[in-house]
C-alpha positions in Angstrom: 81.5 73.3 -18.9 82.3 72.1 -15.6 83.7 68.5 -17.1 82.0 65.4 -15.3 79.3 66.2 -12.8 78.3 63.1 -10.5 75.0 63.4 -8.7 74.7 61.3 -5.9 71.0 60.4 -5.1 68.5 59.8 -7.9 65.6 60.5 -6.1 63.0 63.2 -6.3 65.7 66.1 -6.5 68.8 64.5 -7.3 67.4 62.9 -10.9 65.7 66.3 -12.0 68.8 68.2 -11.0 70.8 65.7 -13.1 68.7 65.9 -16.0 68.6 69.6 -16.2 72.4 69.5 -15.9 72.5 67.2 -18.7 70.3 69.1 -20.9 72.6 72.2 -20.1 75.3 70.4 -21.9 77.3 68.8 -18.9 78.4 65.1 -19.0 76.4 63.8 -15.9 76.7 60.3 -13.9 73.9 59.6 -11.7 74.6 57.5 -8.6 72.2 55.7 -6.6 72.1 52.6 -4.3 68.8 51.4 -5.9 69.0 49.2 -8.8 65.4 50.2 -9.9 66.5 53.9 -10.0 69.8 53.0 -11.9 68.1 50.7 -14.5 65.5 53.1 -15.0 67.4 56.0 -16.0 69.7 54.1 -18.1 66.7 53.0 -20.1 65.6 56.6 -20.4 62.9 56.2 -17.9 62.0 57.6 -14.5 61.0 55.6 -11.3 58.5 58.0 -9.9 55.8 60.6 -10.9 56.9 64.0 -11.7 55.5 65.9 -14.7 58.0 66.4 -17.7 60.8 64.8 -16.0 60.5 61.6 -18.2 61.2 63.6 -21.4 64.2 65.4 -20.0 65.6 62.1 -19.0 65.2 60.3 -22.1 66.6 63.2 -24.2 69.5 63.4 -21.8 70.1 59.4 -22.2 69.5 59.7 -25.6 72.3 62.2 -26.3 74.8 60.4 -24.2 75.0 63.1 -21.7 73.3 61.0 -18.9 74.2 57.7 -17.4 73.4 56.2 -14.0 75.4 53.8 -11.8 75.7 52.4 -8.3 79.2 53.2 -7.5 80.6 56.7 -7.2 83.0 57.8 -10.1 85.8 60.2 -10.4 84.1 63.7 -11.4 84.9 67.4 -11.4 81.8 68.2 -9.6 80.0 66.2 -7.0 76.3 66.9 -6.2 75.0 65.2 -2.9 71.4 65.0 -3.2 70.5 62.3 -0.4 67.8 62.1 2.0 68.2 64.0 5.6 65.5 61.9 7.8 65.0 62.2 11.4 67.1 60.8 14.3 66.3 60.5 17.7 65.0 63.6 19.1 64.0 65.2 15.8 67.7 66.0 14.8 68.9 65.4 11.3 70.2 61.8 10.7 73.3 62.7 8.4 74.2 59.0 8.0 73.3 59.2 4.1 75.2 62.3 3.8 78.2 60.6 5.8 78.2 57.6 3.1 78.1 59.7 0.0 80.8 61.5 1.4 82.9 58.9 2.1 82.2 57.3 -1.2 83.6 60.2 -3.2 86.5 61.0 -0.8 88.8 58.1 -2.5 88.3 60.0 -5.8 89.4 63.5 -4.9 92.4 64.4 -6.8 92.4 68.3 -5.7 90.6 71.1 -7.9 86.8 69.4 -7.2 83.9 71.1 -6.5 81.6 69.5 -3.6 77.9 70.5 -3.4 75.6 69.5 -0.4 72.0 69.9 -1.7 70.4 67.9 0.8 68.1 69.8 3.1 70.4 70.3 6.2 70.8 71.5 9.8 73.4 74.6 10.4 76.8 73.1 10.1 76.2 70.2 7.9 78.3 71.6 5.2 81.2 71.9 7.6 80.4 68.5 8.5 81.2 67.4 5.1 84.3 69.5 5.2 85.2 67.8 8.2 84.8 64.4 7.1 86.6 65.2 3.7 89.9 66.7 5.9 89.8 63.7 8.2 89.9 61.1 5.5 92.2 63.2 3.3 94.7 65.2 5.4 96.4 65.4 2.0 93.6 67.9 0.7 92.5 71.3 2.1 89.1 73.1 1.8 90.1 76.7 2.7 88.0 76.9 5.7 91.0 78.4 7.7 92.0 80.6 5.2 94.7 78.4 3.7 95.2 76.9 0.4 92.2 75.4 -1.4 92.2 71.8 -3.0 88.5 71.2 -2.7 85.7 73.7 -2.8 82.6 72.8 -0.7 79.3 74.7 -1.0 75.5 74.2 -0.1 73.0 74.8 -2.5 69.5 73.9 -1.2 66.7 73.0 -3.6 63.6 75.2 -3.4 61.2 73.4 -5.6 57.5 72.1 -5.4 56.7 68.3 -6.0 54.6 68.5 -9.1 56.4 71.7 -10.5 60.4 70.5 -10.1 61.0 70.8 -13.6 59.6 74.3 -14.1 60.8 75.7 -10.6 64.4 74.1 -11.0 65.0 76.3 -13.9 63.0 79.5 -12.9 63.3 79.8 -9.1 65.8 82.1 -7.5 68.7 80.1 -6.0 70.6 80.5 -2.8 74.1 79.0 -2.8 76.5 79.3 0.5 80.2 78.7 0.4 82.3 77.5 2.9 84.6 79.8 1.1 83.8 82.7 -1.2 85.3 80.8 -4.2 83.4 77.8 -3.4 80.2 79.9 -3.5 81.3 81.5 -6.8 82.0 78.1 -8.4 78.7 76.8 -7.4 76.9 79.6 -8.8 78.6 79.5 -12.1 77.7 75.6 -12.4 73.8 76.5 -11.6 74.1 79.6 -13.9 74.2 77.1 -16.6 70.5 76.2 -16.0 69.0 78.6 -13.7 67.2 81.5 -15.1 66.3 83.0 -11.5 68.9 85.0 -9.6 71.4 83.3 -7.6 72.3 84.8 -4.4 75.7 84.1 -2.8 76.2 83.7 1.1 78.0 81.6 3.4 76.9 77.9 4.0 75.5 78.2 7.4 73.1 81.0 6.2 72.2 79.0 3.0 71.3 76.1 5.4 69.1 78.3 7.4 67.6 79.9 4.6 66.2 76.7 3.4 65.0 75.7 7.0 63.4 79.1 7.5 61.4 79.0 4.3 59.9 75.6 5.3 59.6 76.8 8.8 57.7 79.8 7.5 55.1 77.6 5.7 54.5 75.5 8.5 53.5 78.1 10.8 50.9 79.5 8.6 49.7 76.0 7.9 49.4 75.4 11.6 47.5 78.6 12.1 45.0 77.2 9.6 45.0 73.8 11.2 44.3 75.4 14.6 41.7 77.4 13.2 40.0 74.7 11.5 39.8 72.7 15.3 38.4 76.2 16.9 35.7 76.5 14.0 34.6 72.8 14.6 34.3 73.6 18.1 32.3 76.6 17.7 30.1 75.3 14.8 31.4 77.4 11.8 32.7 76.0 8.4 36.4 76.8 8.4 36.6 76.9 4.6 34.1 79.4 4.4 35.5 81.1 7.3 38.7 81.4 5.6 37.4 82.4 2.4 35.6 85.4 3.9 38.6 86.4 6.1 41.0 86.2 3.0 38.6 89.1 1.5 40.8 91.5 3.6 43.6 93.1 1.5 46.2 92.3 4.0 44.9 88.8 5.1 46.1 85.3 3.1 45.4 82.4 5.3 46.2 79.2 3.8 43.9 75.9 3.6 43.8 73.6 6.3 44.5 70.0 5.8 44.8 66.6 7.5 48.4 67.6 8.6 51.7 68.4 6.9 53.9 66.0 4.9 56.4 65.7 2.4 60.4 65.7 2.7 60.6 69.6 3.7 58.0 71.4 5.7 57.0 68.3 8.0 60.6 67.7 8.8 62.8 70.9 8.2 61.3 73.1 10.9 62.7 70.3 13.6 66.2 71.1 12.4 65.8 74.6 13.7 64.2 73.5 17.0 67.1 71.0 17.4 69.7 73.7 17.0 68.2 76.3 19.1 65.4 74.3 21.4 65.1 77.0 24.0 64.5 79.8 21.5 62.5 78.0 18.7 59.2 78.0 20.5 56.8 79.4 18.1 58.4 76.7 15.3 58.0 73.9 17.9 54.5 75.0 18.6 53.5 74.6 14.8 55.1 71.4 14.3 53.1 70.3 17.4 49.8 71.6 16.0 50.3 70.0 12.7 51.5 66.6 14.0 48.4 66.5 15.9 45.9 67.0 13.1 46.1 63.4 11.8 44.9 62.0 15.1 41.9 64.3 15.1 41.1 63.1 11.6 41.0 59.8 12.8 38.9 60.3 15.6 36.2 62.0 13.2 36.2 58.9 10.8 35.9 56.4 13.7 33.1 58.3 15.1 31.6 58.4 11.8 31.4 54.5 12.0 31.1 53.9 15.7 28.8 51.2 16.4 29.1 49.7 12.9 30.0 46.0 12.3 32.8 45.4 9.8 32.6 48.7 8.3 34.1 49.8 5.0 36.2 52.8 5.4 37.4 54.8 2.1 40.9 56.8 2.7 41.0 59.0 -0.4 44.6 59.8 -1.4 48.0 58.7 0.2 50.6 61.2 -1.1 51.5 64.3 1.0 50.0 66.4 -2.0 47.8 66.4 -5.0 48.8 64.8 -8.1 52.1 63.1 -7.2 53.3 59.6 -6.0 55.3 60.7 -3.1 54.4 59.2 0.2 57.2 60.6 2.2 55.9 61.7 5.7 52.4 61.9 4.2 49.9 62.5 6.9 47.4 60.8 4.7 49.4 57.6 4.7 49.7 57.6 8.4 45.8 58.3 8.9 45.1 55.3 6.8 47.4 52.9 8.6 46.0 54.0 12.0 42.3 53.5 10.8 43.2 50.1 9.7 45.0 49.4 13.0 42.3 50.8 15.5 39.5 48.8 13.6 40.7 45.7 12.5 37.3 44.5 11.9 37.0 47.2 9.0 37.9 47.1 5.1 40.0 50.2 4.3 40.0 51.0 0.9 42.9 53.1 0.1 42.3 55.2 -3.1 45.5 56.7 -4.6 45.6 57.0 -8.3 49.3 57.6 -8.8 50.6 54.3 -7.4 50.2 50.7 -8.5 50.9 49.0 -5.3 50.4 49.8 -1.7 53.6 50.7 0.4 54.8 48.4 3.2 53.4 50.1 5.9 50.0 49.5 4.4 50.3 46.1 2.5 51.4 44.6 5.8 47.8 45.4 7.3 45.6 42.4 6.4 42.5 44.8 6.3 44.1 47.4 3.7 43.4 47.1 -0.1 44.2 49.4 -3.0 40.9 50.4 -4.9 39.6 52.6 -7.5 37.2 55.7 -6.7 34.3 53.7 -8.2 34.9 50.8 -5.5 34.9 53.4 -2.9 31.7 55.1 -3.9 30.0 51.7 -4.1 31.3 50.3 -1.0 32.4 52.6 1.7 30.3 53.4 5.0 32.3 56.7 5.4 35.0 58.2 3.4 37.8 60.5 4.2 39.0 62.9 1.6 42.7 63.3 2.4 44.4 64.5 -0.9 42.6 66.8 -3.4 44.0 64.7 -6.7 42.8 65.7 -10.0 40.8 62.6 -10.3 38.8 63.7 -7.1 38.3 67.2 -8.1 37.1 66.1 -11.6 34.7 63.1 -10.5 33.4 64.4 -7.3 32.0 62.0 -4.7 28.8 60.1 -6.1 28.8 57.8 -3.0 26.1 57.2 -0.5 28.8 57.6 2.3 29.1 60.8 4.2 32.7 62.2 4.0 35.1 63.5 6.4 36.6 66.2 4.0 39.8 67.6 5.1 40.5 69.7 2.1 37.2 71.3 1.6 36.5 69.9 -1.8 33.3 68.0 -1.2 31.7 70.1 1.4 28.1 69.2 0.5 28.8 65.5 1.3 30.1 65.9 5.0 28.4 63.6 7.5 
């Protein structure tokens, strides 16, 4: 075993990673700035929705192999799993990575392994090493071919929300080290729970691999979203169109939607664009196509209630994908807020079965309230289906109002 593993960041990736490491027999200390997350983990509970995570956390806590705290401890391995949001100009904001690095630096004695799991732009792992070296000139990271006191590697997550506990174990992993030894040490750690293949490379290639995977998805979603706009212009059903085109043995078009959200696909391609702005033309265009889709949905909904006095608008789904509570970069959330702002006389019913209270971006708007599907069906003058949650798939739409269906689920009810 690797001794004590400290997982810094107990969010949608960090907490599942901490749980599977603990279940694999490691002694794991989770670190988070949130009292809510720390208290939940220490109680054997989870602070967000992710299938099967709760049982893993409870078992690890009861076995005494997983605890959580706000202070960074001494450890043999540090895994940094904190957010990397946007900075100005769609560049990566590394302030949370920097804070995590700065917090662990005083505890380094030599011999530790530091793994950056956060999705990062090219050069971020080297940036961590430079920060360690600047704060601790008594230590080396081996990047100049000298002795190695602290090994530093990048191992990006490659999981789908809603399937994290399966895919953490089953999916292949890419490990990029600043040195070959760092890559091997990180591989040996992940091999204690990962059943997929683990491929070794350098840190920058590993960083680019994760960004490339999500940019590929983004480009293909943009094709579907642009196709939906064209189909509307020429008067055909885009969902039927895609279904028929996919009958070709070498065609597999993805489904359109209200935009692209989440902590990966909506963000990561911009990191490639910022690294090579003149060359990343297709990737930039795909981002622009997908980022423009929410405004088109807003226009469709407002057109449907044009002329109505104090209408009731139902926004069905706030998460960025089905059957989770993750609202990060969600186009559905942005659409709901924009509808409320554009029609302050309207009542906007936000129907999201996976949350118990509205996020601040909606609760701050006086004309938005959380509602059930039943209320929406009874009261709405127009509805827009933004997320194909299980509840919507199972119950269907029994309301009188027309539906702006961005998911192709209730096509018979479209206005």
